[in-house]
C-alpha positions in Angstrom: 72.5 97.5 86.2 73.3 95.3 83.1 76.3 95.1 80.5 77.8 93.0 78.2 81.0 91.6 79.4 84.3 90.7 77.3 86.0 87.7 77.9 88.3 87.9 80.9 91.4 86.5 79.3 90.9 89.6 77.3 93.9 90.8 76.4 95.5 95.0 76.4 97.9 96.2 73.9 100.6 97.6 76.3 102.4 99.4 73.1 102.5 99.5 69.1 104.2 96.1 68.8 102.0 93.0 68.5 104.3 91.6 70.7 103.4 93.1 73.9 100.9 91.8 74.6 99.5 91.6 78.5 96.7 89.1 79.6 94.4 90.4 82.2 93.9 87.8 84.8 91.3 87.9 87.1 92.1 88.0 91.0 93.6 84.9 92.5 90.1 82.7 94.2 90.1 83.0 98.2 88.5 80.5 100.0 85.8 82.7 102.7 87.9 81.6 106.0 91.0 83.3 104.5 88.8 86.5 103.7 87.2 87.0 106.8 90.4 85.7 109.2 92.4 88.4 106.6 89.6 91.4 107.1 89.3 90.8 111.2 93.4 90.4 111.7 94.3 93.5 109.5 91.4 95.5 111.6 89.7 96.2 108.3 92.5 96.9 106.2 92.7 94.4 103.6 88.9 94.9 103.0 90.0 98.6 101.5 93.0 96.2 99.8 90.3 93.7 98.4 87.5 96.6 97.0 91.0 97.9 95.6 91.6 94.7 93.7 88.6 94.3 92.3 87.9 98.1 91.1 91.5 97.6 89.7 90.5 94.1 88.0 87.4 95.5 86.3 89.0 99.0 85.3 91.5 97.4 83.5 89.2 94.6 81.6 86.3 97.2 80.9 89.6 100.5 80.2 87.3 102.1 82.4 88.5 105.8 83.4 88.1 105.8 87.1 90.1 105.6 90.2 90.3 102.4 91.8 92.2 103.0 94.9 89.3 106.3 95.8 87.1 103.8 95.1 88.2 101.9 97.6 89.3 104.5 100.1 85.2 105.7 100.0 84.1 102.0 99.4 80.7 102.5 101.4 79.5 105.3 98.8 81.3 102.5 95.7 80.2 99.3 97.5 76.7 99.3 96.1 78.0 99.1 92.2 80.9 96.8 92.7 78.7 94.0 94.4 76.2 94.8 91.3 79.2 94.2 88.9 80.2 91.5 90.1 76.9 89.6 90.7 76.3 90.8 86.2 79.5 88.8 85.8 78.9 85.9 88.2 75.4 85.4 86.4 77.2 86.3 82.4 79.4 82.7 83.9 76.3 80.8 85.2 75.7 81.7 88.2 72.0 81.9 89.7 73.1 84.7 90.8 71.9 87.4 94.3 70.7 90.5 95.3 73.4 92.4 96.3 71.6 96.0 97.3 70.4 94.2 101.1 74.3 93.0 101.3 75.9 96.7 99.9 73.6 98.5 102.1 74.5 96.1 105.6 77.7 96.4 105.0 77.5 100.8 104.8 75.3 100.4 107.9 78.0 98.3 110.0 80.8 100.5 108.9 79.4 103.8 110.0 78.2 102.4 113.1 81.8 100.7 113.7 83.6 103.9 113.2 80.3 106.1 115.3 80.7 103.6 118.2 85.3 103.6 117.6 84.8 107.9 118.1 82.1 108.3 120.7 82.3 105.2 123.0 84.6 105.4 126.3 88.3 104.0 125.9 86.4 100.8 128.1 84.0 99.8 124.6 86.9 101.1 122.5 87.4 97.1 120.7 83.9 97.0 120.8 84.7 98.3 117.9 86.1 95.6 116.2 83.3 93.0 116.9 81.3 95.0 114.1 82.5 93.0 111.1 80.9 94.5 107.9 83.0 92.5 106.2 80.8 89.8 106.6 78.6 91.1 104.3 81.0 91.0 101.1 81.1 87.0 101.9 78.5 86.8 99.5 80.3 88.5 96.7 83.3 87.1 97.8 82.0 83.9 97.5 80.7 85.0 93.6 84.1 85.9 92.4 86.0 82.4 93.5 83.0 80.9 91.5 83.4 83.2 88.5 88.1 82.6 89.2 86.5 78.5 88.8 84.8 79.0 85.9 88.1 80.9 84.1 90.5 79.0 85.6 89.0 75.2 86.2 92.8 73.8 86.4 94.4 76.4 88.9 95.8 75.9 91.6 95.5 78.9 94.1 96.7 78.6 97.5 94.9 80.0 99.9 97.4 82.4 101.9 100.4 83.7 99.8 103.3 85.2 102.1 102.2 88.6 102.6 98.9 87.6 103.9 101.0 85.5 106.3 102.4 88.1 107.5 99.7 90.2 107.4 98.2 87.5 109.8 101.1 87.2 112.1 101.1 90.9 112.6 97.6 91.6 112.8 97.4 88.4 115.7 100.4 89.7 117.6 99.0 93.8 117.7 95.2 92.1 118.6 96.4 89.9 121.2 98.5 92.9 122.7 95.7 95.5 122.5 92.9 92.8 124.0 95.9 92.6 126.2 96.4 95.8 127.6 92.7 96.7 127.7 92.5 94.0 130.1 95.0 95.5 131.9 93.8 98.8 131.7 94.9 100.5 134.5 96.3 98.5 136.5 100.1 99.3 134.8 102.2 101.0 137.2 
C-alpha cells in the first residue's frame, strides 16, 4: 500500500482563526529496550497504548476518519495495516524498508497463542503465557519509528522514559514479583 504522505510538521487548523494552529508532532522516539520493558511489565497493556498513539498520529496527520482506540483494542485485526503505514512513511524518509507482513503475522499468532494458553492451561502453568511476548514482533517497526523521528527532529533530545513510564515499570515490577511469589508459594499458604 503506497500513498503520498504530507510532511510530519503538518499544521492542522483548530478553529477558523488563522492564529490558532496546532502542529501535529510525531510521537516520541523510544529505545527498543524501553518499549520491551514497558510492554513486558505492563502485561501487554503498554503495547495497546503504543498502537493507540500510532493510529492517533496517522489519523491526525492524514485526517483519516478512523477510531484509534478501537484499532488499538482490536490490534490483531489492524496490525498489518499499521506496520505497512509505518514502513511506507519510513521509506519516504529514506529508510530501506522492511516487509512488515511477516512481523505482523508473528504478532497475531503469538498474541492468539498467549490468550489460548492463558485460558486453557492449568493454574500451575498460568504464568507461562507471560513468556510468549508478541510485542517482540513490533521491534522492527519501533526502530523504523525511531528512524522517522530522527529524520524529523535530528537534534532533539528525548529521554528514554518519562515519569508515567517509570511508574508503569515500578508498579508492573511489583505486580510481577508478587505474581511469581504467589505462583511459587502455591498451596503452601495456610
